[in-house]
C-alpha positions as CSV (number, residue, x, y, z in Angstrom):
1,M,93.4,93.0,122.2
2,A,91.9,94.5,119.0
3,M,90.8,92.1,116.3
4,T,92.7,92.1,113.0
5,R,90.5,93.1,110.1
6,L,91.3,91.9,106.6
7,V,91.2,94.7,104.0
8,V,91.3,93.4,100.4
9,V,92.0,95.8,97.6
10,S,91.4,94.8,94.0
11,N,90.6,96.4,90.7
12,R,87.0,95.2,90.9
13,V,84.8,94.1,93.7
14,P,82.0,91.5,94.0
15,S,78.5,92.8,94.4
16,A,76.9,93.1,97.8
17,A,74.4,90.4,96.8
18,E,77.3,88.0,96.1
19,L,78.6,88.6,99.7
20,A,75.2,88.4,101.4
21,P,74.5,85.7,104.0
22,G,73.4,82.5,102.3
23,Q,75.5,83.1,99.2
24,E,78.6,81.3,100.4
25,G,78.4,78.7,97.6
26,A,77.1,80.9,94.9
27,A,79.1,81.1,91.7
28,V,80.9,84.3,91.0
29,V,82.5,85.6,87.8
30,G,86.3,86.0,87.9
31,G,89.1,84.0,89.5
32,L,90.2,86.6,92.0
33,V,86.8,87.0,93.5
34,S,86.2,83.2,93.5
35,A,89.5,82.7,95.4
36,V,89.1,85.5,97.9
37,K,85.4,85.4,98.6
38,P,85.3,82.3,100.9
39,L,88.0,83.8,103.1
40,M,86.3,87.2,103.3
41,L,83.0,85.5,104.3
42,R,84.6,83.7,107.2
43,Q,85.7,86.9,108.9
44,Q,85.0,90.6,109.3
45,G,86.5,92.6,106.5
46,L,86.5,95.4,104.0
47,W,86.8,95.0,100.3
48,M,87.8,98.0,98.2
49,G,87.8,98.4,94.4
50,W,86.6,100.2,91.4
51,S,82.8,100.3,91.1
52,G,82.9,99.7,87.4
53,R,81.2,103.1,86.9
54,T,82.8,105.9,84.9
55,T,82.2,109.6,85.3
56,T,82.8,112.4,82.8
57,R,85.0,114.5,85.2
58,R,87.4,113.9,88.1
59,R,85.7,113.8,91.5
60,S,87.3,113.8,94.9
61,D,84.3,112.1,96.6
62,P,85.1,109.6,99.4
63,P,84.6,106.0,98.6
64,T,81.0,104.7,98.6
65,I,80.6,102.2,101.5
66,E,78.0,99.5,101.0
67,L,77.0,96.8,103.6
68,S,76.5,93.3,102.3
69,G,74.3,92.3,105.2
70,G,77.1,90.0,106.3
71,P,80.6,90.4,107.7
72,V,82.0,92.2,104.6
73,E,81.8,95.9,103.8
74,L,82.4,97.1,100.3
75,A,84.1,100.4,99.5
76,T,84.1,101.5,95.9
77,I,85.4,104.5,93.9
78,D,84.4,105.6,90.4
79,L,86.9,106.3,87.6
80,T,86.7,109.0,84.9
81,L,86.4,107.7,81.4
82,D,90.0,108.8,80.7
83,E,91.2,106.9,83.7
84,S,89.4,103.8,82.6
85,N,90.8,104.1,79.1
86,L,94.4,104.9,80.1
87,Y,94.9,103.1,83.4
88,Y,92.7,100.0,82.9
89,L,92.4,99.4,79.1
90,G,95.7,101.1,78.5
91,F,98.6,100.4,80.9
92,S,97.0,97.4,82.7
93,N,95.7,95.5,79.7
94,R,97.9,96.7,76.8
95,T,101.2,97.0,78.6
96,L,101.4,94.9,81.8
97,W,99.2,92.0,80.6
98,P,101.2,91.1,77.5
99,L,104.5,91.9,79.2
100,F,103.8,89.6,82.2
101,H,102.7,86.9,79.8
102,T,105.9,87.3,77.9
103,F,104.5,88.7,74.7
104,P,106.9,91.7,74.4
105,E,106.0,92.3,70.7
106,R,102.4,93.2,71.9
107,V,103.5,95.6,74.7
108,D,102.2,99.1,74.2
109,V,104.6,101.6,75.8
110,R,103.0,105.0,76.4
111,H,103.9,107.6,79.0
112,D,100.4,108.9,79.3
113,T,99.0,105.4,80.2
114,F,101.7,104.9,82.9
115,R,101.0,108.3,84.4
116,A,97.3,107.4,84.6
117,Y,98.3,104.1,86.2
118,Q,100.2,106.0,88.9
119,R,97.4,108.5,89.4
120,V,94.7,105.7,89.9
121,N,96.9,103.7,92.2
122,E,97.5,106.8,94.2
123,R,93.8,107.5,94.4
124,F,93.1,103.9,95.5
125,A,95.6,104.5,98.4
126,T,94.3,108.0,99.3
127,S,90.7,106.7,99.3
128,L,91.5,103.7,101.4
129,F,93.8,105.3,104.0
130,P,91.1,107.1,106.0
131,L,89.2,103.8,106.3
132,L,92.0,101.9,107.9
133,G,92.4,101.0,111.5
134,K,95.8,100.5,113.1
135,N,95.4,96.7,113.4
136,D,94.1,96.1,109.8
137,L,95.9,93.8,107.5
138,V,95.9,95.1,103.9
139,W,96.0,92.6,101.0
140,V,96.4,94.2,97.5
141,H,95.7,92.1,94.5
142,D,97.0,91.9,91.0
143,Y,98.9,93.8,88.3
144,Q,96.5,96.7,88.1
145,L,97.4,97.9,91.6
146,I,101.1,97.2,92.1
147,L,101.8,100.7,93.3
148,V,99.1,101.0,96.0
149,G,101.4,99.8,98.7
150,E,104.0,102.4,98.0
151,Y,101.4,105.2,98.0
152,L,100.0,103.9,101.3
153,R,103.5,104.0,102.8
154,R,103.9,107.6,101.6
155,L,100.7,108.5,103.4
156,G,102.1,107.1,106.6
157,W,100.6,103.7,106.8
158,K,102.8,101.5,109.0
159,G,100.7,98.4,109.2
160,K,101.2,95.2,107.3
161,I,100.6,95.1,103.5
162,G,100.7,92.0,101.3
163,F,100.4,91.7,97.6
164,F,99.4,88.7,95.4
165,L,99.9,88.5,91.7
166,H,97.4,86.4,89.9
167,I,99.2,86.2,86.6
168,P,102.7,85.1,85.6
169,F,105.7,87.3,86.3
170,P,108.2,87.7,83.4
171,S,111.9,86.9,83.4
172,P,114.2,89.9,84.1
173,D,115.2,90.3,80.4
174,V,111.6,90.7,79.4
175,F,110.6,92.8,82.4
176,E,113.4,95.2,81.8
177,I,112.1,96.3,78.4
178,L,109.5,98.4,80.3
179,P,110.9,101.9,80.9
180,W,109.2,101.9,84.3
181,A,110.4,98.5,85.4
182,R,112.3,100.0,88.3
183,D,109.3,102.0,89.4
184,L,107.2,98.8,89.6
185,L,110.0,96.9,91.4
186,N,110.4,99.7,94.0
187,G,106.6,99.6,94.5
188,L,106.7,95.8,95.1
189,L,109.5,96.3,97.7
190,E,107.1,98.3,99.8
191,Y,105.1,95.2,100.6
192,D,105.8,93.1,103.7
193,L,104.8,89.9,101.8
194,L,104.7,89.1,98.1
195,G,102.7,86.2,96.7
196,F,103.0,84.5,93.4
197,H,101.1,81.5,92.1
198,A,104.1,79.5,90.9
199,Q,107.6,79.0,92.5
200,R,109.4,80.0,89.3
201,Y,108.0,83.6,89.4
202,R,109.6,84.4,92.8
């Protein structure tokens, strides 16, 4: 029977040095990495995310695969400067972050940032899909990547996909002020399992 490999997908990834043997207890920056790193170090896995690098033009290069020297492989993609500004600084940080923390007066609603969010989520999925084995368990993390599961399903991925949200989830009356609330909810429904860090967000 083939072994199940854990595939973590997050906006950013730890460095290969942070995942190297002997670094199990080393401090890392960021709550997501701190929470997931011990699990990844205990088993074979793949961790995919944005490299943190920006390029001046769109590229269709496959993800860069980097070995940590331990059981975890890293797969990273670069973003264009526009994608970084619109998807990450724009929709993720100026729209979803204040909305999910129930600051509706701070929510920046722009169609161009949502379209960039869709494009980057789709690119995460299309970059990851060729790397997946049929027994892999995909675990997508946080508000920047809500739609990755939906795009993986569109590509034909039939394996298990989970999603964990590391920030609060707003009440329906707040969430519904977003013009694309239904798009995000439909994306969440493509996951086999949804995780929230407090009962009241379920």
